[in-house]
C-alpha angles and dihedrals in degrees: 000000000000124000088241094114096186092057093043095053094048100041090100090074090056093050089047089055089056094041093230136086115232131210105266095235093047091048092050092050091050090054096045113106117202091246090062093043093053093049092051104053102285101301120184110276130215094249098102090049089048089054091052095043092051089058094045091049091048096052094046095048092043092050092049093049091047091056098036095052107038093163099051118103123234094262095055093044089054091052092047091050091048090054089057104034104053137108097260095046092048091047091052090051090048092052089058096056115108125343094300103028129252093291092074091064100047123118103222136171121244093259095055091041093057095045097054099266093154089071100033110127095220094052093045093049094047092048093050089053089048091054091049088052090052092050090051092051094050101037109017134238098303094059092040089053091052090052092047093049090050092053101035109030093088090050092049092050091048093048091051089052093057095055102267091281118168095238144354094267090057091045092051093048090051090049096048090048091052091048093046092241098131129233119329117242123207131215121196133194126183129205138175135037119316095258092050101029118153128192131212119205135194128186121211118211121179090338096310122112123221135176123030083189123164130220142166088243136030090248094053093048092049091049091053093047089050090050091051092050092045092054094047094046092045091051090049093049092048091048092051091048091050091048092052091048092050092048092050091049091050093051092050093050098043115090122225118275114281095015118111117227111270095020118116115242119246119276118267115266095259091049090048092054092050091050093046093050090049090051091049094057123062102008104065094246125121114252122226096258091049092050091053092049093050091050090052092051092050091050090051094051091049 
């Protein structure tokens, strides 16, 4: 293994995140970025493993989507796969590996190290694919598939829930259109030196601002702001729908005022007159209309 003692002593956390232990040499190669390899005498890089892992990831995700969504046409399946297998999605998965994310374990050259390479989406995504390639080489497709499902099943479920859109901005625009909230507008601010610049994005929907999300690029920041807005608006819409359903159920189960549960309500006025007239003829009792007329005559005589 590398002489990077900090990485070597903490690599167990990374292997625990995958659920498998990797051959030390294979693991080191998967973590070796080309910048580090070039600065250390032309070591083997992780690029061949990345190439392999990309294919393994693609076939496992595609197979899962094919079986999980038997009614979706090819075009929608392709969009759904693209929402799962892309640089930003892979980088987000990589950031969740181990206590400090995958970036803490990378072998980077000095140039990448000083320009924020440990959190660069392209490097994180490529390294994750390289690690999946290494797992495939050592354990085969079945184990690699188990690891991929563990890491990506939540993302696949979430992507299916937001309409198989290609990205969060598309998902948010579809949602705001469905809710009648108009077209989202984005606001971007940049900070920091050029080589370490970060961007903060907000999205404005119907006059309300969401996000405040950071990214290494404007696109990444906008995507995160859109995700934040989508989650808030979706939660609000679902809460309102549940409230309306509960209110409707309450109204259906609540009896009219003054009527005890289980007691039939009085007959409608026309029905009451018919019943009263029927009672007043043939049984010697005074019907309701006759009673009213007699009361009026008595009042006139008085």
